Every structure is written in structure tokens, then in C-alpha cells.
OpenMM code with the backbone's topology and positions (N, CA, C; nanometers):
from openmm import Vec3, app, unit

residues = "MET ALA THR VAL LEU LEU PRO ARG SER LEU LEU ALA LEU PHE PRO GLY VAL GLU ARG ARG HIS GLU VAL GLY GLY ALA THR VAL ALA ASP VAL LEU VAL ALA LEU ASP ALA GLY ILE PRO GLY LEU ARG ASP ARG LEU VAL GLU SER GLU THR ARG LEU ARG PRO HIS ILE ASN VAL PHE VAL ASP GLY ALA PRO ALA ASP LEU THR THR PRO VAL GLY ALA THR ALA THR VAL HIS VAL ILE PRO ALA VAL SER GLY GLY ALA".split()
positions = [
    Vec3(0.3338, 0.1470, -1.5266),
    Vec3(0.2595, 0.1085, -1.4072),
    Vec3(0.3578, 0.0822, -1.2938),
    Vec3(0.3191, 0.1217, -1.1756),
    Vec3(0.4028, 0.1010, -1.0581),
    Vec3(0.3921, -0.0438, -1.0107),
    Vec3(0.4981, -0.0911, -0.9487),
    Vec3(0.4991, -0.2231, -0.8867),
    Vec3(0.4707, -0.2039, -0.7389),
    Vec3(0.3680, -0.2723, -0.6886),
    Vec3(0.3308, -0.2633, -0.5471),
    Vec3(0.3571, -0.3983, -0.4822),
    Vec3(0.4278, -0.3954, -0.3701),
    Vec3(0.4572, -0.5174, -0.2940),
    Vec3(0.3829, -0.5100, -0.1607),
    Vec3(0.2985, -0.6093, -0.1385),
    Vec3(0.2172, -0.6144, -0.0165),
    Vec3(0.2813, -0.7077, 0.0859),
    Vec3(0.2615, -0.6789, 0.2150),
    Vec3(0.3185, -0.7652, 0.3189),
    Vec3(0.2415, -0.8962, 0.3320),
    Vec3(0.3123, -0.9995, 0.3709),
    Vec3(0.2478, -1.1307, 0.3879),
    Vec3(0.1384, -1.1275, 0.4940),
    Vec3(0.1559, -1.0441, 0.5966),
    Vec3(0.0536, -1.0349, 0.7019),
    Vec3(-0.0787, -0.9839, 0.6451),
    Vec3(-0.0736, -0.8966, 0.5481),
    Vec3(-0.1951, -0.8464, 0.4844),
    Vec3(-0.2539, -0.9508, 0.3896),
    Vec3(-0.1691, -1.0235, 0.3221),
    Vec3(-0.2164, -1.1270, 0.2296),
    Vec3(-0.2950, -1.2357, 0.3012),
    Vec3(-0.2616, -1.2591, 0.4265),
    Vec3(-0.3338, -1.3607, 0.5044),
    Vec3(-0.4821, -1.3252, 0.5176),
    Vec3(-0.5152, -1.1971, 0.5081),
    Vec3(-0.6544, -1.1519, 0.5196),
    Vec3(-0.7297, -1.1624, 0.3871),
    Vec3(-0.6553, -1.1815, 0.2788),
    Vec3(-0.7135, -1.1884, 0.1445),
    Vec3(-0.6600, -1.3128, 0.0729),
    Vec3(-0.7118, -1.4298, 0.1070),
    Vec3(-0.6614, -1.5545, 0.0491),
    Vec3(-0.6593, -1.5513, -0.1039),
    Vec3(-0.5501, -1.6016, -0.1580),
    Vec3(-0.5360, -1.6097, -0.3022),
    Vec3(-0.4774, -1.4855, -0.3674),
    Vec3(-0.4591, -1.3803, -0.2905),
    Vec3(-0.4044, -1.2567, -0.3465),
    Vec3(-0.2522, -1.2668, -0.3531),
    Vec3(-0.1961, -1.2231, -0.4639),
    Vec3(-0.0514, -1.2248, -0.4843),
    Vec3(0.0155, -1.1109, -0.4078),
    Vec3(0.1432, -1.1261, -0.3836),
    Vec3(0.2205, -1.0237, -0.3124),
    Vec3(0.2531, -0.9057, -0.4037),
    Vec3(0.2755, -0.9315, -0.5301),
    Vec3(0.3218, -0.8291, -0.6257),
    Vec3(0.2082, -0.7911, -0.7205),
    Vec3(0.1914, -0.6592, -0.7406),
    Vec3(0.0864, -0.6088, -0.8294),
    Vec3(0.1419, -0.4955, -0.9146),
    Vec3(0.0950, -0.4858, -1.0369),
    Vec3(0.1286, -0.3759, -1.1271),
    Vec3(0.0025, -0.2910, -1.1411),
    Vec3(0.0079, -0.1674, -1.0911),
    Vec3(-0.1093, -0.0798, -1.0965),
    Vec3(-0.0674, 0.0615, -1.1344),
    Vec3(-0.1629, 0.1344, -1.1883),
    Vec3(-0.1403, 0.2735, -1.2229),
    Vec3(-0.1921, 0.3648, -1.1144),
    Vec3(-0.1441, 0.4864, -1.1156),
    Vec3(-0.1891, 0.5874, -1.0215),
    Vec3(-0.0851, 0.6965, -1.0085),
    Vec3(-0.1306, 0.8204, -0.9986),
    Vec3(-0.0395, 0.9342, -0.9901),
    Vec3(0.0139, 0.9553, -0.8495),
    Vec3(-0.0621, 0.9104, -0.7481),
    Vec3(-0.0225, 0.9255, -0.6084),
    Vec3(-0.0427, 0.7932, -0.5355),
    Vec3(0.0077, 0.7853, -0.4134),
    Vec3(-0.0143, 0.6654, -0.3316),
    Vec3(-0.1644, 0.6425, -0.3140),
    Vec3(-0.2403, 0.7477, -0.2913),
    Vec3(-0.3859, 0.7332, -0.2763),
    Vec3(-0.4474, 0.6697, -0.4004),
    Vec3(-0.4069, 0.7149, -0.5182),
    Vec3(-0.4586, 0.6590, -0.6438),
    Vec3(-0.4217, 0.5119, -0.6598),
    Vec3(-0.2998, 0.4776, -0.6224),
    Vec3(-0.2533, 0.3390, -0.6304),
    Vec3(-0.3374, 0.2502, -0.5392),
    Vec3(-0.3672, 0.2979, -0.4192),
    Vec3(-0.4477, 0.2182, -0.3259),
    Vec3(-0.5905, 0.2010, -0.3755),
    Vec3(-0.6450, 0.3024, -0.4404),
    Vec3(-0.7789, 0.2904, -0.5000),
    Vec3(-0.7763, 0.1859, -0.6109),
    Vec3(-0.6724, 0.1893, -0.6932),
    Vec3(-0.6602, 0.0907, -0.8016),
    Vec3(-0.6459, -0.0507, -0.7465),
    Vec3(-0.5677, -0.0666, -0.6400),
    Vec3(-0.5541, -0.1984, -0.5774),
    Vec3(-0.6877, -0.2458, -0.5213),
    Vec3(-0.7611, -0.1538, -0.4595),
    Vec3(-0.8895, -0.1882, -0.3982),
    Vec3(-0.9920, -0.2327, -0.5027),
    Vec3(-0.9788, -0.1848, -0.6249),
    Vec3(-1.0705, -0.2269, -0.7312),
    Vec3(-1.0561, -0.3761, -0.7589),
    Vec3(-0.9339, -0.4267, -0.7461),
    Vec3(-0.9099, -0.5690, -0.7695),
    Vec3(-0.9129, -0.6526, -0.6426),
    Vec3(-0.8918, -0.5874, -0.5287),
    Vec3(-0.8901, -0.6558, -0.3996),
    Vec3(-0.9817, -0.5767, -0.3055),
    Vec3(-1.1135, -0.5944, -0.3191),
    Vec3(-1.2066, -0.5156, -0.2381),
    Vec3(-1.1801, -0.5300, -0.0874),
    Vec3(-1.1759, -0.4151, -0.0205),
    Vec3(-1.1525, -0.4131, 0.1226),
    Vec3(-1.0085, -0.3842, 0.1603),
    Vec3(-0.9171, -0.3943, 0.0644),
    Vec3(-0.7756, -0.3711, 0.0930),
    Vec3(-0.7510, -0.2281, 0.1406),
    Vec3(-0.8073, -0.1320, 0.0703),
    Vec3(-0.7858, 0.0086, 0.1052),
    Vec3(-0.8299, 0.0367, 0.2487),
    Vec3(-0.9421, -0.0200, 0.2911),
    Vec3(-0.9912, 0.0023, 0.4281),
    Vec3(-0.8921, -0.0474, 0.5327),
    Vec3(-0.8136, -0.1488, 0.4995),
    Vec3(-0.7123, -0.2009, 0.5921),
    Vec3(-0.5911, -0.1093, 0.6018),
    Vec3(-0.5727, -0.0228, 0.5036),
    Vec3(-0.4531, 0.0607, 0.4966),
    Vec3(-0.4769, 0.2079, 0.5264),
    Vec3(-0.5980, 0.2561, 0.4981),
    Vec3(-0.6273, 0.3990, 0.5094),
    Vec3(-0.7249, 0.4232, 0.6239),
    Vec3(-0.6865, 0.5180, 0.7116),
    Vec3(-0.7692, 0.5505, 0.8284),
    Vec3(-0.8804, 0.6485, 0.7928),
    Vec3(-0.8470, 0.7471, 0.7143),
    Vec3(-0.9445, 0.8456, 0.6681),
    Vec3(-0.9081, 0.8786, 0.5244),
    Vec3(-0.9779, 0.9689, 0.4661),
    Vec3(-0.9468, 1.0055, 0.3276),
    Vec3(-0.8104, 1.0721, 0.3154),
    Vec3(-0.7522, 1.1135, 0.4282),
    Vec3(-0.6292, 1.1926, 0.4205),
    Vec3(-0.5061, 1.1286, 0.4833),
    Vec3(-0.5190, 1.0109, 0.5448),
    Vec3(-0.3980, 0.9525, 0.6049),
    Vec3(-0.4050, 0.8004, 0.6156),
    Vec3(-0.2852, 0.7436, 0.6165),
    Vec3(-0.2699, 0.5994, 0.6349),
    Vec3(-0.2964, 0.5639, 0.7806),
    Vec3(-0.3337, 0.4405, 0.8045),
    Vec3(-0.3501, 0.3943, 0.9428),
    Vec3(-0.2152, 0.4040, 1.0136),
    Vec3(-0.2161, 0.4250, 1.1457),
    Vec3(-0.0907, 0.4443, 1.2199),
    Vec3(0.0070, 0.3272, 1.2100),
    Vec3(-0.0419, 0.2078, 1.1921),
    Vec3(0.0450, 0.0904, 1.1888),
    Vec3(0.0908, 0.0522, 1.0475),
    Vec3(0.0623, 0.1388, 0.9494),
    Vec3(0.0993, 0.1113, 0.8107),
    Vec3(0.2036, 0.2120, 0.7640),
    Vec3(0.3095, 0.1614, 0.7039),
    Vec3(0.4117, 0.2465, 0.6425),
    Vec3(0.4138, 0.2163, 0.4934),
    Vec3(0.4282, 0.3214, 0.4140),
    Vec3(0.4395, 0.3064, 0.2692),
    Vec3(0.5677, 0.3751, 0.2262),
    Vec3(0.6401, 0.3094, 0.1362),
    Vec3(0.7630, 0.3649, 0.0813),
    Vec3(0.7524, 0.3627, -0.0707),
    Vec3(0.7892, 0.4733, -0.1336),
    Vec3(0.7929, 0.4813, -0.2790),
    Vec3(0.9392, 0.4942, -0.3186),
    Vec3(0.9875, 0.3967, -0.3905),
    Vec3(1.1285, 0.3922, -0.4304),
    Vec3(1.2216, 0.4124, -0.3106),
    Vec3(1.1864, 0.3525, -0.1980),
    Vec3(1.2708, 0.3542, -0.0791),
    Vec3(1.2528, 0.4738, 0.0119),
    Vec3(1.1722, 0.5710, -0.0264),
    Vec3(1.1507, 0.6907, 0.0560),
    Vec3(1.0149, 0.6832, 0.1254),
    Vec3(1.0076, 0.7250, 0.2538),
    Vec3(0.8790, 0.7261, 0.3237),
    Vec3(0.7758, 0.8080, 0.2453),
    Vec3(0.6524, 0.7592, 0.2449),
    Vec3(0.5478, 0.8231, 0.1659),
    Vec3(0.4187, 0.8357, 0.2460),
    Vec3(0.3328, 0.9256, 0.1990),
    Vec3(0.1970, 0.9355, 0.2518),
    Vec3(0.1022, 0.9294, 0.1322),
    Vec3(-0.0252, 0.9543, 0.1553),
    Vec3(-0.1228, 0.9397, 0.0474),
    Vec3(-0.1024, 1.0382, -0.0670),
    Vec3(-0.0380, 1.1504, -0.0397),
    Vec3(-0.0191, 1.2524, -0.1436),
    Vec3(0.1111, 1.2364, -0.2215),
    Vec3(0.1935, 1.1410, -0.1827),
    Vec3(0.3226, 1.1218, -0.2489),
    Vec3(0.3032, 1.0784, -0.3939),
    Vec3(0.3718, 1.1466, -0.4864),
    Vec3(0.3630, 1.1055, -0.6279),
    Vec3(0.4229, 0.9668, -0.6496),
    Vec3(0.3642, 0.8949, -0.7437),
    Vec3(0.4116, 0.7617, -0.7804),
    Vec3(0.4384, 0.7618, -0.9305),
    Vec3(0.5641, 0.7433, -0.9662),
    Vec3(0.6014, 0.7399, -1.1071),
    Vec3(0.5613, 0.6092, -1.1723),
    Vec3(0.5610, 0.6101, -1.3028),
    Vec3(0.5183, 0.4923, -1.3796),
    Vec3(0.6061, 0.3707, -1.3551),
    Vec3(0.7316, 0.3918, -1.3170),
    Vec3(0.8226, 0.2795, -1.2934),
    Vec3(0.8579, 0.2642, -1.1456),
    Vec3(0.7807, 0.3275, -1.0594),
    Vec3(0.8094, 0.3258, -0.9154),
    Vec3(0.7826, 0.1885, -0.8544),
    Vec3(0.8504, 0.1635, -0.7426),
    Vec3(0.8225, 0.0467, -0.6604),
    Vec3(0.7650, 0.0977, -0.5290),
    Vec3(0.6480, 0.0472, -0.4949),
    Vec3(0.5776, 0.0886, -0.3731),
    Vec3(0.5731, -0.0306, -0.2784),
    Vec3(0.6285, -0.0108, -0.1587),
    Vec3(0.6236, -0.1143, -0.0547),
    Vec3(0.5219, -0.0736, 0.0504),
    Vec3(0.4337, -0.1651, 0.0854),
    Vec3(0.3427, -0.1458, 0.1983),
    Vec3(0.3961, -0.2333, 0.3093),
    Vec3(0.4276, -0.1698, 0.4244),
    Vec3(0.4932, -0.2419, 0.5328),
    Vec3(0.4207, -0.2129, 0.6641),
    Vec3(0.3802, -0.3163, 0.7359),
    Vec3(0.3193, -0.2926, 0.8674),
    Vec3(0.4276, -0.2511, 0.9666),
    Vec3(0.3923, -0.1578, 1.0551),
    Vec3(0.4861, -0.1141, 1.1570),
    Vec3(0.5106, -0.2272, 1.2553),
    Vec3(0.6316, -0.2312, 1.3089),
    Vec3(0.6677, -0.3308, 1.4080),
    Vec3(0.6886, -0.2578, 1.5394),
    Vec3(0.6252, -0.3080, 1.6435),
    Vec3(0.6416, -0.2461, 1.7743),
    Vec3(0.6451, -0.3537, 1.8809),
    Vec3(0.6714, -0.3101, 2.0000),
    Vec3(0.6756, -0.4035, 2.1128),
    Vec3(0.8149, -0.4192, 2.1646),
    Vec3(0.8352, -0.5195, 2.2432),
    Vec3(0.9657, -0.5437, 2.3011),
    Vec3(0.9673, -0.5094, 2.4480),
    Vec3(1.0809, -0.5270, 2.5071),
    Vec3(1.0914, -0.4991, 2.6503),
    Vec3(1.2049, -0.4054, 2.6778),
] * unit.nanometer
topology = app.Topology()
chain = topology.addChain("A")
for resn in residues:
    res = topology.addResidue(resn, chain)
    for name in ("N", "CA", "C"):
        topology.addAtom(name, app.Element.getBySymbol(name[0]), res)
């Protein structure tokens, strides 16, 4: 099972949810569906349509940028990271 690490900003929307999760899935899309089964509404916060992540969400699988079709190995680490923008 892959290890998924969620950002604290997302956890604030789902009180009581842990940052670290062990879930199965062959792709990032599958992993997000599995997470959503235990945390209803999570997938909607991360996925814009059936084919892409929301613009402000970045996902990395074992340190490499990923999209919904990226394969996820059984021992992979998946980071969900909100994009940072702004400044002067």
C-alpha cells in the first residue's frame, strides 16, 4: 500500500483526519478514490474533473511530479501539496 501525506491546510477542512494514510491504488486517481472512501469529500477538493487535478493542487509520487494517470507502486510515497502563489 502506498503512503499518502496530506497537507495541513487540507486537514483543517476535515477535522480529526490524520496527515498520513496507507491506501492501495494503481494510479494517483485510484489512490484518491480510495482516500475519498474513508474521507468523503476529499477527492472533490483535489480533482477538478475526471481527468485533472485542480490548478492549485500538486501531487508528487516518490518525489516526481504526478497527474491522475501516474502509476503508484505498492511502496510509493504520495505527497499532496497545495500550490503557493502571491508575493510582490
